[in-house]
N, C-alpha and C positions, 0 to 999 in steps of 0.2 A: 664390756663396753657396748653401749646402745645408742642409737640415734633416733630422732624423732623429727619429723618435718616441722619447719617454723610454723606452719598452719595447724599443727596438731595432728592427731590421728595415732595409729598404733606405733609402737617402738619397734625397730629392727635391731636384732642382736648382731653385733660386728664380731664380738669375741667373748668367750666365757672363760671362767676360771682364771681370772687375772689377779695376781697377788700384789695388793697395795699399789693401785694405779695413782700416778702423781701428776703428770703433765699431759697436755694435748695440744696438738697443732694441726692445721688444715691446709690443703692446697685444693685445686679445683676438682681433683679426682679421689683423693685419699684422706683418711684421718690417721694421724701418727700419735702414739702415746707411749709413755714410759711406765715402768712398774719398778717398785723397789724389791719385790719378792717377799718371801717369808722372813720377816725380821722383827727384832724387838727395838724399842725406842733407843736411839743413839747407836744402834748396830749398823755400821757402814760396811759390811762384808760384800763381796762382789755377787749379790743375788739379782741385781737389776737387769732389765732388758728395755730395749727400744723396739717397737713394732710399728707396722703400718697395715691398713686394710682398706679396700675400696669402699667409698662412701655408700655405694649402692648395695654392698654386701659381698661377701666372698671371704676366702681363707686369709687369715692374717699372715704376714710375712715378718719373721724375726730379723730385724736390721742389725741389732747388736745384743750380745749376752755378756755376763760377767761384768756388769757396771755397778759402781758403788754409789747408789742413791742418785740415779738420774732424775733431776728435779725440774728442769725447765727445758722446753723444745722450742726451736724455730725451724723454718723451712724456707728454701729458695727454689728456683726452677730445677736444680739437679741434686741438692743435698739436704740432709737433715742435720741439725746442730743440737747439742745438748750439754748441760753442765752436770758434773758429778760432784755433788757436795762432799761425799765421803773421801774421795781421792784428790779433790782440789784440781780437777781437770776440766778442760772444755774441749769437746770433740766433734767430729763430723764424720759422716759416712755418706756414701751415695744413697739416694732414696730407694734404690733397688737391692741395697745390701752390699756386702763385700768388705774390703779392708777399711779399718778405722784409722783416722788421722787425729792425733792429739795436737790440738792448736795451742794450747797453753797448759802448763803444769804449774804446781806450787801455789795455786790460788787459795785464798781464804774463804772457803765455803762459797764457791761460785754458784749464782742463781740467776734468774731472770735474763735469759739470753734473747738477743735479737740480732737481726742481720739486715744490711742494706746491700747495695750493689757491690761494695768493695770490702767491707769489715764485718766482723763479728763482734758484738758487744755484750757484756754481761756485768752483774753487780757481784762484787765481793762483799758478802754480807756479814763477815766476822772481822771487821777492821776497826771497830769502835765507831767510826764514822763511815757510812757506806761509801765504797769506792767503786767507780765505774771504770772498766778496763776494755781494750779492744785490741784485735790483731787482724791483719789482712786475711782474707779468705784463703 
């Protein structure tokens, strides 16, 4: 994972040896990303992880491990949210790590997560017609 200033210049490395990075989200101080880990196409074993690192550089923090294809991320003031396509789950954890909370199970390839002040939204991408779902935070 690397960053570069909007005005250009040299890239700063935020993290190395990231296996199959998938999604990225930002807040004022950190960048968050997910990886699928070493996998083959269609392999949704729990190799995925969710990380954060300071935008200015510094050691990455593992927020979650053992995730099954974490595909989309969103953040609010206190939490990071993501969808696991492989397990059909929508989850959240504190930005600083800790216990995970499953917000929804049994979803049909959940993707494209977003949050507002009260709810978490995502798209179920394997429904024949895209279906948008939501739950309270």
